[in-house]
VOPAGU-2260 file (C-alpha; in pm, 1 decimal, decimal comma):
REM VOPAGU-2260
SITE   aa  ch    i         X         Y         Z
SITE  MET   A    0    7263,2    8489,4    6497,1
SITE  GLU   A    1    7482,4    8464,7    6188,4
SITE  ILE   A    2    7835,8    8585,6    6108,8
SITE  LEU   A    3    7869,6    8729,6    5757,9
SITE  LYS   A    4    8162,9    8862,9    5559,9
SITE  TYR   A    5    8144,1    9239,5    5520,0
SITE  VAL   A    6    8026,4    9386,4    5189,9
SITE  PRO   A    7    8004,9    9761,4    5114,6
SITE  GLN   A    8    7624,8    9757,6    5119,2
SITE  MET   A    9    7647,8    9709,7    5497,6
SITE  SER   A   10    7840,9   10032,7    5561,4
SITE  ALA   A   11    7544,3   10252,8    5660,5
SITE  GLU   A   12    7417,2    9999,8    5911,1
SITE  LEU   A   13    7766,8    9938,9    6046,9
SITE  ALA   A   14    7826,2   10310,9    6088,6
SITE  GLU   A   15    7531,9   10306,8    6328,4
SITE  VAL   A   16    7679,0   10003,9    6507,2
SITE  TYR   A   17    8006,4   10193,0    6546,2
SITE  ASN   A   18    7836,3   10512,8    6661,7
SITE  ALA   A   19    7637,5   10325,0    6925,1
SITE  ALA   A   20    7951,4   10144,5    7042,6
SITE  VAL   A   21    8161,6   10456,7    7099,7
SITE  ARG   A   22    7890,5   10682,0    7239,0
SITE  GLY   A   23    8029,2   10803,2    7570,0
SITE  VAL   A   24    8392,5   10744,0    7471,9
SITE  PRO   A   25    8586,1   11074,0    7498,1
SITE  HIS   A   26    8659,7   11247,1    7167,5
SITE  CYS   A   27    8447,5   11002,7    6968,5
SITE  HIS   A   28    8183,7   11152,5    6742,8
SITE  ASP   A   29    7926,7   11001,4    6510,0
SITE  VAL   A   30    8050,7   10912,5    6163,3
SITE  GLY   A   31    7844,8   10880,3    5848,1
SITE  ALA   A   32    7811,3   10582,9    5618,3
SITE  GLU   A   33    8053,4   10724,2    5361,4
SITE  GLU   A   34    8329,6   10788,8    5614,1
SITE  PHE   A   35    8286,2   10447,5    5773,1
SITE  ALA   A   36    8287,9   10282,2    5432,0
SITE  GLU   A   37    8626,2   10446,5    5369,6
SITE  ALA   A   38    8764,5   10284,4    5685,5
SITE  LEU   A   39    8634,8    9943,7    5572,7
SITE  SER   A   40    8718,2    9979,4    5202,6
SITE  ALA   A   41    9022,5    9750,3    5215,4
SITE  ALA   A   42    8820,9    9487,0    5401,8
SITE  ALA   A   43    8579,9    9467,9    5108,1
SITE  ASP   A   44    8844,2    9350,6    4860,6
SITE  GLY   A   45    9102,2    9195,7    5094,8
SITE  SER   A   46    9370,5    9455,2    5026,6
SITE  GLY   A   47    9541,9    9686,4    5275,9
SITE  SER   A   48    9446,7   10039,2    5373,1
SITE  THR   A   49    9805,7   10147,7    5448,0
SITE  GLU   A   50   10155,4   10032,7    5358,2
SITE  LYS   A   51   10177,3    9875,5    5705,2
SITE  MET   A   52    9878,2    9641,9    5657,8
SITE  HIS   A   53    9743,0    9395,5    5404,5
SITE  SER   A   54    9482,1    9118,3    5374,2
SITE  GLU   A   55    9210,1    9306,1    5560,5
SITE  ALA   A   56    8871,1    9154,6    5633,2
SITE  ALA   A   57    8565,6    9240,1    5839,9
SITE  PHE   A   58    8292,6    9016,0    5977,3
SITE  VAL   A   59    7944,9    9121,5    6083,1
SITE  ALA   A   60    7712,9    8961,7    6337,1
SITE  THR   A   61    7347,7    8982,0    6236,8
SITE  ASP   A   62    7021,4    8852,7    6376,3
SITE  GLY   A   63    6874,2    8843,2    6027,6
SITE  ALA   A   64    6704,6    9179,9    6060,6
SITE  ARG   A   65    6992,7    9405,1    6163,3
SITE  ALA   A   66    7365,5    9416,8    6224,2
SITE  LEU   A   67    7464,3    9364,6    6588,3
SITE  GLY   A   68    7842,1    9403,1    6583,6
SITE  LEU   A   69    8156,9    9374,9    6379,0
SITE  VAL   A   70    8522,1    9278,5    6391,6
SITE  HIS   A   71    8779,5    9428,7    6152,7
SITE  VAL   A   72    9110,7    9245,3    6114,4
SITE  ALA   A   73    9426,9    9280,8    5908,1
SITE  VAL   A   74    9781,2    9148,5    5872,5
SITE  GLU   A   75   10059,3    9382,7    5982,2
SITE  ARG   A   76   10366,6    9379,9    5762,9
SITE  PRO   A   77   10698,0    9305,7    5938,9
SITE  GLU   A   78   10895,4    9605,8    6061,9
SITE  GLY   A   79   11223,8    9466,9    5925,2
SITE  PRO   A   80   11327,8    9219,8    5654,0
SITE  ALA   A   81   11345,6    8933,3    5902,3
SITE  GLY   A   82   11057,8    9035,2    6127,2
SITE  PRO   A   83   10738,5    8827,5    6157,8
SITE  GLU   A   84   10398,2    8936,7    6037,9
SITE  LYS   A   85   10134,6    8991,9    6306,2
SITE  GLY   A   86    9759,9    8976,9    6314,2
SITE  LEU   A   87    9567,9    9293,9    6396,3
SITE  ILE   A   88    9221,4    9332,3    6539,0
SITE  ARG   A   89    9157,6    9687,3    6422,5
SITE  PHE   A   90    8817,4    9717,8    6584,9
SITE  LEU   A   91    8570,0    9498,1    6770,6
SITE  ALA   A   92    8220,0    9607,3    6869,6
SITE  TYR   A   93    7933,0    9413,1    7019,7
SITE  PRO   A   94    7634,3    9517,9    7234,1
SITE  ARG   A   95    7655,6    9494,5    7611,4
SITE  GLY   A   96    7467,6    9190,7    7726,8
SITE  ARG   A   97    7539,7    9002,1    7402,6
SITE  ARG   A   98    7856,8    8827,6    7516,7
SITE  GLY   A   99    7795,1    8538,4    7276,7
SITE  THR   A  100    7788,5    8783,4    6987,0
SITE  GLY   A  101    8122,8    8927,1    7090,2
SITE  GLN   A  102    8274,8    8581,5    7128,4
SITE  ALA   A  103    8155,1    8471,8    6785,0
SITE  LEU   A  104    8298,6    8784,8    6624,9
SITE  LEU   A  105    8631,0    8746,8    6802,5
SITE  GLU   A  106    8656,3    8383,8    6694,5
SITE  ALA   A  107    8572,8    8474,5    6334,1
SITE  GLY   A  108    8850,5    8733,6    6327,7
SITE  GLU   A  109    9100,3    8505,1    6497,9
SITE  ASP   A  110    9020,2    8218,5    6262,4
SITE  TYR   A  111    9084,0    8442,4    5961,8
SITE  LEU   A  112    9424,5    8540,6    6103,3
SITE  ARG   A  113    9513,8    8189,8    6217,5
SITE  ARG   A  114    9456,3    8052,2    5867,5
SITE  ARG   A  115    9732,5    8288,6    5756,3
SITE  GLY   A  116    9979,7    8128,9    5994,3
SITE  LEU   A  117   10001,9    8423,3    6235,5
SITE  GLY   A  118   10111,4    8345,8    6588,0
SITE  ARG   A  119   10071,2    8688,8    6749,4
SITE  VAL   A  120    9750,1    8888,6    6741,5
SITE  GLU   A  121    9730,1    9246,8    6868,3
SITE  ALA   A  122    9401,0    9421,1    6936,2
SITE  PHE   A  123    9342,3    9797,9    6920,2
SITE  GLY   A  124    9708,1    9881,7    6854,9
SITE  HIS   A  125    9840,3   10208,9    6714,8
SITE  LYS   A  126    9892,2   10082,4    6360,1
SITE  GLY   A  127    9538,2    9961,4    6306,8
SITE  ARG   A  128    9335,6   10239,5    6465,7
SITE  TYR   A  129    9063,1   10424,5    6276,5
SITE  ARG   A  130    9148,9   10788,9    6210,8
SITE  PHE   A  131    8813,3   10905,0    6349,8
SITE  TYR   A  132    8830,2   10690,4    6665,1
SITE  HIS   A  133    8921,0   10906,7    6967,0
SITE  LEU   A  134    9252,1   11096,9    6923,3
SITE  GLY   A  135    9579,0   11012,3    6753,1
SITE  CYS   A  136    9738,6   10778,2    7007,7
SITE  ALA   A  137    9420,8   10620,9    7145,6
SITE  LEU   A  138    9391,0   10245,6    7195,1
SITE  LEU   A  139    9097,0   10055,7    7348,9
SITE  SER   A  140    8911,3   10295,7    7578,0
SITE  ASP   A  141    8832,4   10197,0    7935,0
SITE  ARG   A  142    8476,0   10303,4    7852,8
SITE  LEU   A  143    8455,0    9992,8    7631,8
SITE  ASP   A  144    8512,2    9774,0    7934,1
SITE  HIS   A  145    8294,8    9488,4    7803,9
SITE  VAL   A  146    8522,7    9459,2    7497,3
SITE  ARG   A  147    8830,5    9463,4    7718,3
SITE  ALA   A  148    8678,7    9196,8    7943,8
SITE  LEU   A  149    8608,2    8973,0    7644,3
SITE  LEU   A  150    8965,7    9004,7    7519,1
SITE  GLN   A  151    9115,7    8930,4    7859,8
SITE  PHE   A  152    8880,9    8636,8    7912,2
SITE  ASN   A  153    9022,3    8496,5    7588,2
SITE  GLY   A  154    9381,9    8526,9    7703,5
SITE  TYR   A  155    9479,0    8871,0    7574,9
SITE  GLU   A  156    9708,1    9078,8    7794,8
SITE  ALA   A  157    9770,8    9452,9    7793,6
SITE  CYS   A  158   10094,2    9527,3    7603,9
SITE  CYS   A  159   10093,4    9908,7    7600,8
SITE  GLY   A  160    9871,8   10196,0    7702,5
SITE  GLU   A  161    9803,0   10567,3    7671,1
SITE  VAL   A  162    9638,1   10796,4    7925,2
SITE  PHE   A  163    9439,1   11096,4    7799,6
SITE  LEU   A  164    9389,2   11419,5    7989,5
SITE  ASP   A  165    9153,1   11706,4    7905,1
SITE  TRP   A  166    9148,5   12074,5    7998,7
SITE  PRO   A  167    8803,9   12212,5    7910,8
SITE  ASP   A  168    8779,9   12591,0    7878,5
SITE  CYS   A  169    9157,2   12606,9    7892,1
SITE  GLU   A  170    9293,2   12946,4    7998,2
SITE  PRO   A  171    9667,1   12908,6    8061,7
SITE  PRO   A  172    9840,8   13203,3    8229,8
SITE  GLU   A  173   10122,1   13398,7    8072,0
SITE  PRO   A  174   10420,7   13161,7    8047,5
SITE  ALA   A  175   10697,4   13228,5    8298,1
SITE  PRO   A  176   11046,5   13248,2    8147,2
SITE  ALA   A  177   11241,6   12925,2    8155,4
SITE  ASP   A  178   11580,7   12892,0    8319,0
SITE  VAL   A  179   11717,9   12839,5    7969,6
SITE  GLU   A  180   11824,4   13105,9    7722,9
SITE  ALA   A  181   11667,4   13014,9    7388,6
SITE  GLU   A  182   11519,5   13167,0    7078,7
SITE  ILE   A  183   11147,0   13097,2    7045,0
SITE  SER   A  184   10963,5   13069,9    6714,1
SITE  VAL   A  185   10590,8   13015,4    6659,3
SITE  THR   A  186   10431,1   12857,3    6353,6
SITE  VAL   A  187   10057,4   12872,7    6289,3
SITE  GLN   A  188    9946,0   12694,9    5974,2
SITE  PRO   A  189    9640,0   12519,4    5828,4
SITE  GLY   A  190    9584,9   12154,5    5912,7
SITE  ARG   A  191    9299,3   11910,4    5862,0
SITE  GLY   A  192    9067,5   12090,3    6102,5
SITE  LYS   A  193    8879,1   12416,3    6066,6
SITE  ARG   A  194    9128,7   12592,5    6293,1
SITE  PRO   A  195    9505,6   12595,8    6237,6
SITE  ASP   A  196    9775,4   12381,8    6393,0
SITE  VAL   A  197   10024,2   12552,6    6625,7
SITE  ALA   A  198   10392,2   12472,5    6685,0
SITE  VAL   A  199   10635,8   12645,8    6920,9
SITE  GLN   A  200   11006,8   12570,7    6893,7
SITE  ALA   A  201   11310,7   12665,4    7101,3
SITE  THR   A  202   11663,3   12680,0    6958,5
SITE  ARG   A  203   12003,1   12754,3    7111,1
SITE  ASP   A  204   12289,0   12861,4    6887,6
SITE  GLY   A  205   12093,0   12735,2    6590,2
SITE  GLU   A  206   12038,3   12390,5    6745,8
SITE  TRP   A  207   11699,9   12242,3    6838,8
SITE  ALA   A  208   11635,1   12269,4    7212,8
SITE  GLY   A  209   11268,5   12181,2    7243,5
SITE  SER   A  210   10928,2   12200,0    7078,8
SITE  CYS   A  211   10555,3   12173,2    7138,6
SITE  GLU   A  212   10310,4   12084,5    6862,5
SITE  CYS   A  213    9933,5   12120,0    6892,1
SITE  VAL   A  214    9693,8   12009,1    6618,6
SITE  SER   A  215    9323,5   12049,9    6566,0
SITE  CYS   A  216    9110,6   11759,3    6683,7
SITE  GLY   A  217    8944,5   11816,5    6347,1
SITE  LYS   A  218    9239,7   11619,8    6212,9
SITE  TYR   A  219    9066,4   11309,5    6344,3
SITE  SER   A  220    8697,1   11396,7    6324,5
SITE  ARG   A  221    8479,8   11598,3    6087,8
SITE  ALA   A  222    8233,5   11668,4    6369,6
SITE  GLU   A  223    8176,9   12034,4    6455,4
SITE  ALA   A  224    8233,5   11969,6    6827,0
SITE  ALA   A  225    8586,8   11846,2    6756,0
SITE  GLN   A  226    8689,8   12177,6    6600,9
SITE  ASP   A  227    8697,6   12356,2    6938,5
SITE  TRP   A  228    8962,3   12115,4    7075,0
SITE  THR   A  229    9337,0   12120,0    7024,6
SITE  TYR   A  230    9546,5   11809,4    7095,3
SITE  THR   A  231    9912,3   11832,6    7191,0
SITE  VAL   A  232   10080,2   11563,5    6982,4
SITE  GLY   A  233   10435,3   11640,2    7088,7
SITE  LEU   A  234   10616,5   11810,5    7377,7
SITE  ASN   A  235   10990,1   11746,7    7382,7
SITE  VAL   A  236   11296,6   11908,0    7537,6
SITE  ALA   A  237   11660,5   11825,1    7472,5
SITE  GLY   A  238   11798,7   11591,6    7738,9
SITE  GLY   A  239   12049,0   11831,5    7892,1
SITE  LEU   A  240   11786,6   12104,8    7930,5
SITE  GLN   A  241   11510,9   11909,2    8102,4
SITE  GLY   A  242   11394,8   12010,8    8448,4
SITE  ARG   A  243   11460,8   12379,9    8390,6
SITE  GLY   A  244   11112,1   12499,1    8296,8
SITE  LEU   A  245   11149,2   12495,6    7919,0
SITE  GLY   A  246   10882,6   12229,6    7865,2
SITE  ARG   A  247   10638,8   12419,6    8085,8
SITE  TYR   A  248   10707,3   12739,1    7892,3
SITE  LEU   A  249   10663,9   12573,0    7551,1
SITE  LEU   A  250   10335,8   12405,9    7645,1
SITE  ARG   A  251   10189,9   12718,9    7802,1
SITE  ARG   A  252   10299,0   12931,6    7506,8
SITE  ALA   A  253   10151,7   12683,7    7258,3
SITE  LEU   A  254    9820,0   12672,6    7445,8
SITE  ARG   A  255    9799,1   13050,0    7456,6
SITE  GLU   A  256    9866,8   13064,5    7082,4
SITE  ALA   A  257    9594,1   12801,9    7033,0
SITE  ARG   A  258    9349,8   13008,5    7237,6
SITE  GLY   A  259    9432,5   13302,1    7015,7
SITE  ALA   A  260    9352,5   13086,7    6712,1
SITE  GLY   A  261    9002,8   13018,4    6849,5
SITE  TYR   A  262    9038,3   12691,2    7043,4
SITE  ARG   A  263    8845,1   12659,9    7369,0
SITE  HIS   A  264    8959,3   12322,1    7499,4
SITE  ALA   A  265    9287,6   12130,1    7517,1
SITE  ALA   A  266    9374,8   11760,7    7530,8
SITE  ILE   A  267    9704,1   11579,4    7580,2
SITE  SER   A  268    9819,7   11220,3    7633,8
SITE  THR   A  269   10119,3   11018,7    7744,4
SITE  GLY   A  270   10227,4   10656,6    7772,2
SITE  TRP   A  271   10083,9   10451,8    8056,8
SITE  ASP   A  272   10428,7   10426,8    8220,5
SITE  ASN   A  273   10551,7   10783,9    8160,5
SITE  TYR   A  274   10495,6   10883,8    8520,0
SITE  ARG   A  275   10698,2   11203,4    8491,6
SITE  ALA   A  276   10478,7   11342,2    8213,8
SITE  PHE   A  277   10161,7   11217,3    8384,5
SITE  LEU   A  278   10259,6   11395,0    8707,2
SITE  PHE   A  279   10336,9   11713,6    8513,8
SITE  TYR   A  280   10010,8   11721,9    8316,3
SITE  SER   A  281    9783,4   11627,0    8606,2
SITE  ASN   A  282    9928,0   11913,0    8813,9
SITE  TYR   A  283    9924,4   12158,8    8526,3
SITE  GLY   A  284    9552,3   12201,1    8462,8
SITE  TYR   A  285    9459,1   11877,1    8287,7
SITE  ARG   A  286    9241,0   11600,8    8433,2
SITE  VAL   A  287    9228,3   11237,9    8323,4
SITE  SER   A  288    8951,4   11170,5    8073,0
SITE  ASP   A  289    9038,9   10817,0    7960,5
SITE  TRP   A  290    9281,1   10526,9    7991,2
SITE  THR   A  291    9336,1   10326,4    7671,4
SITE  TYR   A  292    9521,7    9999,4    7612,0
SITE  ALA   A  293    9634,8    9764,3    7339,1
SITE  PHE   A  294    9613,8    9390,0    7399,1
SITE  ALA   A  295    9807,1    9096,3    7255,5
SITE  ARG   A  296    9798,6    8718,4    7257,6
SITE  GLU   A  297   10047,7    8463,5    7132,0
SITE  ARG   A  298    9879,7    8170,7    6959,6
SITE  ASP   A  299    9990,7    7840,4    6817,4
SITE  ARG   A  300   10020,2    7867,9    6440,3
């Protein structure tokens, strides 16, 4: 086995490595060579794919005949003028049963980051995620348990998480009025998917009182199967109005509007420690489809 630096000519083969890795992960669909090459474009020249990252690189494990796995790393810019830079492991894939391959890839990525004097390395965090991987807030899926096990064996600890819940063939009932007098407005407008995005907002005396925003899962994936799903990216109610049914009304109204726009299925997520939201969603019609986590390790510079 050999570890090579990524070059664009590898993109088609690596797209297949990625597709094989995420098969079975909720809301992950096959990507083509061109789309995967876009995700790795900054790794080819050492630049950054967003204003939050720079010095990207990717390393590929090969047995001489084919690519086996990859690791994609970057440097995260500091959040403030005095903040430290951090290392990012954007993605890590290796075949089950090839633990040595995974270890070699992880070490190659870590060595690249260590040579840049970075003490903290985060894996599968929000800022480094691929657009087409899972849904907008997804981290490392529990379905990729062998990758998680490798990270934890090497001293990484979970630092945040997001739970995903699905409602296939969603048919929400007519929303019951909330115990809050508010004006409701609905916005349906084109997004990145084939079906429109939907937003429902509540105001009181001209002031924001709450909102629910649902986008097409086509925002994240070009796959046809993704176009039938809507993902609720935001459900918020003003602090003094919580617990009075407004959030329930906004979500139900937004889902009904989404059904009217042609969506069949609904997905939602919340932070791993937002027990109130988790309790609400899991008793509302949704069922857990995935737990996802980011991992971090502090290293000597």
